[in-house]
FIBATI-276147 format. One line per 10 residues: number of its first residue (from 1); for each residue x, y, z of C-alpha. Coordinates in steps of 0.2 Angstrom, whole numbers, plus 5000, padded with zeros to 4 digits. Example, Ala and Ser with C-alpha at 12.3 -4.5 7.8 and 13.67 -1.06 7.14 Angstrom:
2
1	5062 4978 5039  5068 4995 5036
! end
This chain:
391
1	5000 5000 5000  5006 5017 4995  4999 5033 5003  4998 5047 4989  4996 5066 4991  4979 5074 4988  4979 5093 4987  4967 5100 4999  4952 5109 4992  4934 5114 4999
11	4928 5105 4983  4931 5088 4991  4916 5092 5001  4905 5094 4985  4908 5078 4976  4890 5072 4978  4877 5075 4964  4889 5082 4951  4875 5085 4938  4866 5098 4949
21	4882 5106 4956  4883 5125 4951  4902 5123 4952  4903 5108 4940  4916 5116 4929  4927 5122 4943  4926 5105 4952  4930 5095 4937  4945 5105 4933  4951 5103 4951
31	4947 5084 4950  4958 5083 4935  4972 5092 4944  4970 5081 4959  4971 5065 4949  4987 5071 4940  4994 5075 4957  4989 5058 4965  4994 5047 4950  5008 5057 4941
41	5017 5042 4933  5001 5032 4930  4993 5047 4922  5008 5050 4910  5009 5032 4904  4990 5030 4902  4989 5047 4893  5004 5042 4882  4994 5027 4876  4978 5037 4875
51	4970 5024 4886  4958 5030 4899  4966 5029 4916  4950 5025 4924  4949 5008 4914  4963 5003 4926  4957 5010 4942  4945 4999 4952  4933 5004 4966  4926 4989 4976
61	4931 4977 4961  4923 4987 4947  4932 4999 4936  4929 5018 4938  4925 5019 4919  4912 5005 4921  4904 5012 4936  4902 5029 4929  4896 5023 4912  4882 5013 4920
71	4878 5027 4933  4877 5041 4920  4872 5031 4905  4861 5046 4898  4875 5058 4898  4886 5062 4883  4903 5053 4880  4912 5069 4884  4903 5072 4900  4905 5054 4906
81	4923 5056 4904  4923 5071 4916  4912 5062 4928  4924 5048 4930  4935 5061 4940  4921 5064 4951  4917 5046 4954  4936 5042 4958  4938 5056 4970  4921 5052 4978
91	4926 5034 4981  4943 5039 4987  4937 5052 4999  4923 5040 5004  4935 5028 5011  4932 5014 4998  4944 5001 4993  4953 5007 4977  4966 4997 4966  4975 5003 4951
101	4985 4993 4938  5001 5002 4934  5009 4999 4917  5028 4997 4915  5033 5005 4899  5051 4998 4901  5045 4980 4900  5034 4980 4884  5020 4989 4893  5017 4975 4905
111	5003 4976 4918  5009 4976 4936  4999 4968 4950  4986 4980 4956  4991 4992 4970  4980 4999 4983  4978 5018 4982  4976 5028 4998  4979 5046 5001  4982 5060 5014
121	4978 5078 5012  4991 5091 5009  4990 5110 5011  4977 5119 5021  4964 5107 5026  4952 5117 5037  4934 5111 5035  4940 5095 5028  4940 5085 5044  4927 5072 5038
131	4937 5070 5022  4953 5067 5032  4945 5054 5043  4938 5045 5028  4954 5045 5020  4962 5038 5036  4949 5024 5036  4954 5020 5018  4972 5017 5023  4967 5004 5035
141	4967 4986 5030  4950 4979 5028  4943 4962 5028  4936 4964 5010  4953 4971 5003  4958 4954 4997  4941 4950 4990  4942 4967 4980  4960 4963 4975  4955 4946 4968
151	4940 4955 4959  4952 4967 4950  4964 4952 4946  4949 4944 4936  4948 4959 4925  4967 4958 4920  4964 4950 4904  4951 4962 4899  4962 4977 4903  4977 4969 4894
161	4966 4968 4879  4961 4987 4880  4980 4990 4883  4983 4980 4867  4970 4990 4858  4978 5006 4863  4995 5001 4857  4987 4994 4840  4980 5012 4837  4998 5018 4838
171	5005 5004 4828  4993 5007 4814  4999 5025 4813  5017 5019 4814  5014 5007 4800  5006 5021 4789  5020 5033 4793  5034 5020 4790  5027 5014 4773  5024 5031 4767
181	5042 5036 4772  5050 5021 4764  5041 5024 4748  5046 5042 4747  5065 5037 4751  5067 5021 4741  5057 5027 4726  5063 5045 4726  5071 5045 4709  5068 5028 4703
191	5053 5019 4695  5055 5000 4696  5037 4995 4691  5040 4990 4673  5057 4982 4676  5051 4972 4691  5037 4965 4681  5047 4961 4666  5062 4953 4675  5054 4946 4691
201	5036 4945 4688  5030 4957 4702  5020 4973 4698  5011 4978 4715  5020 4993 4722  5020 4985 4740  5028 4970 4733  5041 4980 4724  5045 4990 4740  5047 4974 4750
211	5059 4967 4737  5070 4983 4736  5070 4984 4755  5077 4966 4755  5089 4971 4741  5096 4986 4752  5098 4974 4767  5107 4962 4756  5119 4974 4747  5119 4991 4755
221	5121 4986 4774  5104 4993 4780  5097 4984 4795  5080 4976 4792  5072 4980 4808  5077 4998 4808  5069 5001 4791  5052 4997 4800  5055 5006 4817  5049 5024 4818
231	5063 5029 4830  5076 5022 4818  5070 5029 4801  5078 5046 4805  5096 5041 4803  5108 5056 4804  5127 5056 4801  5139 5066 4811  5137 5080 4798  5119 5081 4800
241	5115 5073 4783  5101 5060 4781  5113 5046 4777  5101 5032 4778  5089 5040 4767  5103 5042 4754  5107 5024 4755  5089 5019 4752  5088 5030 4737  5104 5023 4730
251	5099 5005 4733  5083 5007 4723  5093 5015 4709  5106 5001 4709  5092 4988 4709  5085 4997 4693  5102 4996 4685  5104 4978 4689  5087 4973 4682  5091 4983 4666
261	5109 4976 4662  5111 4959 4671  5108 4943 4662  5096 4929 4670  5111 4920 4678  5117 4936 4686  5100 4940 4693  5098 4922 4699  5115 4924 4708  5108 4940 4715
271	5092 4931 4721  5103 4918 4729  5113 4931 4739  5096 4939 4744  5090 4922 4750  5105 4921 4761  5101 4938 4768  5083 4933 4771  5089 4919 4782  5098 4931 4793
281	5083 4943 4796  5079 4942 4814  5062 4933 4818  5051 4946 4827  5047 4941 4845  5030 4932 4848  5020 4932 4864  5003 4928 4858  4995 4927 4876  4998 4946 4880
291	4989 4958 4869  5001 4973 4873  5017 4963 4868  5008 4957 4852  5002 4974 4847  5019 4981 4850  5027 4971 4836  5013 4973 4823  5023 4983 4811  5037 4970 4811
301	5025 4956 4809  5017 4964 4794  5034 4968 4786  5040 4950 4789  5024 4943 4781  5026 4954 4766  5044 4951 4764  5042 4932 4765  5027 4932 4753  5035 4943 4740
311	5051 4932 4740  5041 4916 4738  5031 4924 4724  5047 4928 4715  5056 4912 4717  5041 4901 4713  5036 4912 4698  5040 4909 4680  5054 4922 4678  5070 4916 4670
321	5081 4922 4685  5070 4912 4697  5072 4897 4686  5091 4900 4686  5091 4902 4705  5081 4886 4709  5092 4876 4696  5109 4882 4701  5108 4884 4719  5097 4870 4725
331	5102 4869 4743  5102 4887 4747  5086 4889 4737  5077 4876 4748  5084 4885 4764  5078 4902 4759  5062 4895 4753  5059 4888 4770  5063 4904 4779  5052 4914 4767
341	5038 4902 4771  5041 4905 4790  5041 4924 4787  5026 4923 4776  5016 4915 4790  5019 4930 4801  5002 4935 4793  4994 4926 4807  5003 4936 4820  4998 4952 4810
351	4980 4946 4809  4980 4943 4828  4985 4961 4831  4971 4967 4820  4958 4957 4829  4963 4964 4846  4953 4980 4842  4938 4969 4836  4937 4960 4852  4936 4976 4862
361	4918 4978 4858  4914 4961 4866  4914 4962 4885  4924 4949 4894  4934 4944 4879  4953 4940 4880  4966 4938 4866  4964 4919 4865  4946 4922 4859  4953 4929 4843
371	4950 4919 4827  4969 4919 4823  4975 4915 4840  4978 4896 4837  4987 4900 4820  4998 4913 4828  5001 4902 4843  5007 4888 4832  5018 4900 4823  5025 4905 4840
381	5030 4887 4843  5038 4885 4826  5048 4901 4828  5054 4895 4845  5059 4878 4838  5069 4887 4824  5078 4898 4837  5082 4883 4848  5088 4873 4833  5101 4887 4829
391	5107 4888 4847
! end
């Protein structure tokens, strides 16, 4: 149990019947300030995820969000959001048992076991004697504390799903940004559409982008994961020049020249080297039982699936370079094909991520209720077997 600081205010005596209060606006503003003061770290992390902190705060075993939505069901969404502050402070100052789920952003947004919230007044507390006494009552151990703790624990999977949903919202934005950024940098001065179709049998822009990314990893030293991570796409040299962007642009231009001037055997050799690089791509981590950890890797799951799928599409196609590759490099071809199939199957992990948001509309659902859960779980086992075999 941790005693938090609650800034004193006469408003703490006016938390009943909020909808009829003439000071509704002022009390709401104070309540927001009080919660931020009481729960600074928790407010920051929930806020950064754009997840309502009251989804993770439980009064007598029920979330503040749930209690408020039911109690004020006739109110607007915006007003219900404001009333949650009233409901939380009212429960706290009423001596009720309150637990919060902290989130550890340094450990892949893992939910930490619920902590009991208690508070003491700070500042001038004249006229708040009853509030002070009820707060002290809330600090005492109660016979029902363990019961309410267990009730909060039962909601962990549901809260994890909401946390995963919040992270998926951010992941989708990241994917959109990274895709657009990569298209702009790789295709800045080069149009590969006709060459890629004529020589390799691919014509979709997303397929060509995935192929040129693998080409840049194979021959230009770019790191695969960094190409799909928002924090890494802004690469600067010591001179302040966007060095990685220039490499991406150069890689696309070099691929265009190779497709123009190289013979089928040379392109077959190029595919063989790219297949070797494909086998070295780090397999994205999978933890299908935790929605947050799953959603965190959505961009990498989608990228892996696309890369594997495109490589398979090319090497199993009818192009002459692909035929040369399969004929002249039978052993390495088979190894690369197996790895491409494994990467392609990350589509199940990506789909699982997408289904997290769909499950949010169904009360009591957890990630294992997703349609793709079993396929993703099987993929997780295959990935771990692959990693253990290498070790």
